[in-house]
N, C-alpha and C positions, 0 to 999 in steps of 0.2 A: 327669503333668499331662494333662488331656484337651484335645483341640483345641477351639477356640472354636466351630467349626461344629457339633460334636457337642453341646456344651453348649447352644447356641442352639436346636437342633432338639429337645433334651430339654425345655427350658422352654416352647417353643411347643406341644409335645404335651401337657405337663402343664397348660398354660393351656386348651387346647382340650378336654381331657377333663374338667377340673374345673369350669370356668366355663361354657363353651358347651355342654357335654354331648355333644360329638361322640364317636363311637366311636373308639377308638385306631387302628383299621385305616384310618380315613378319611385319616389323615396318614402312612400308611406310605410307604416309599420310592417305590414304583411307582404309588401311587394318584392322583397328580396333585393338582389343586386340589379342595377340598371341594365346589365348585360343579359339578364334572363329573358327579356322581351325581344331582343334582337340586337346582336352585337354590331351588325353593320350600320344600323340606324344610329346607334350611340356613337360609333366611331365617326360617322359622317358629321354628326352635330359637333363633335369635338374638333374635327378638322376645320369646319366652317367657323366655329368660334375662334380658333387660333388664327385663321386668315383674317377675320374681322379685326382682331387685336393688332396684328402686324400692319394692316392697312392703316389703322388709326395712328400707330406709331410713326409710320412714314408720312402721313398727312400732317401730323403735329410737327415733325422735324422740318418739313417743307415750310410751314408757316413760321417756325422759329428762325429759320435761315433768312426768310424774307424780312422779318422784323429786325434781326441783327444786321442785315445788309443795309437797311436804312441808317442805322446807328453808325456803322463803319464808314459810310460815305460822309456823314457829318463829322466823324472823327479824323478825316484825312488831314486836317490842318493841325492836329495835335499828335505829337509823338514823343516818346521817351527816348532821349538821346543817350543817356548814360545813367547809371545808378550804382550806389554802393551801400552795403549793409553796415549800419552803425552799431547794431546790437542784435538781440534775439528777435525783436519785432519792429525795430526802427530802421528806416531807410532814408537816404538822401538821393533825390532824383533831379536830373537836369532835363527839363521839359521844353520842347520847341513848340511855340504857339505862334503860327504864322511866321513873322520875321523876328520875333522876340524869343529870348530864352529865359526861363525861370528856374531858380534853384528852390526845390520844394522839399520840406521835411515831412515824412509820412510815418505815423505811429498809429497804433490801434485806436480808432475812433477820432483821429485828428489828422488833418492835412494843413500845413502852414507854409506860406511863402516866406522863404528865408532871404532871398535876394532876387532882384530883377537885373539881369545883366544888360549894360548899355550896349556892349558890342558882343555879338554872338561868338561863341567858342567854335573854332573849326573842328569838325569831327572827321574821323577816318572811315566813316561809313561809306560803303560803295554806293554810287549813284544808280547803277543798274542792278536789279535783283539777281542776275545770273552770274555776277563777277565772282563772288565767294564760292558759289556752287561749282563753277567751272574749274577753279583752282583745286578744290577738293576732288573733283572728278578726275583731273589730270594726275593728281598724286595717287589716287586709287588705281587708275589705269596703269601707272608706272609700277606700282607695287604688285599688281596682278601679272604684269608682263615679265617681271623678274622670275616668277615661278617659285617653287619650293626650294629652299636652301638646304644643302646637304652637309 
């Protein structure tokens, strides 16, 4: 079994070489701190490494959005109309699939069709996405116009 100090030095060197881009000799036994050779160079490497990581995160987020965008276009025919909780982890959902509605039971590890409705249930969902938001906006505006009550 290797001593803990040897393992910790190994992982610190591995981190410094792979992530920060420091030369392996900068962390050798007698080299001292990485700032001893030039603080500006070390700081520049640190900033460049941070920028590379941030760019990688943005690029991955862009690709994930593109991938989920394809899935959301496919899922435009499917929507959950309503749902109710039956227990701690069980739910019953009314799902619209095209022009049919399904009553589905959802439990951990299991989804089961309970009933296929012959005639769709009319829902009170707004047809335009801005309808409920505009009602909220008008209520908020009215509350703000009243001012502070004394």
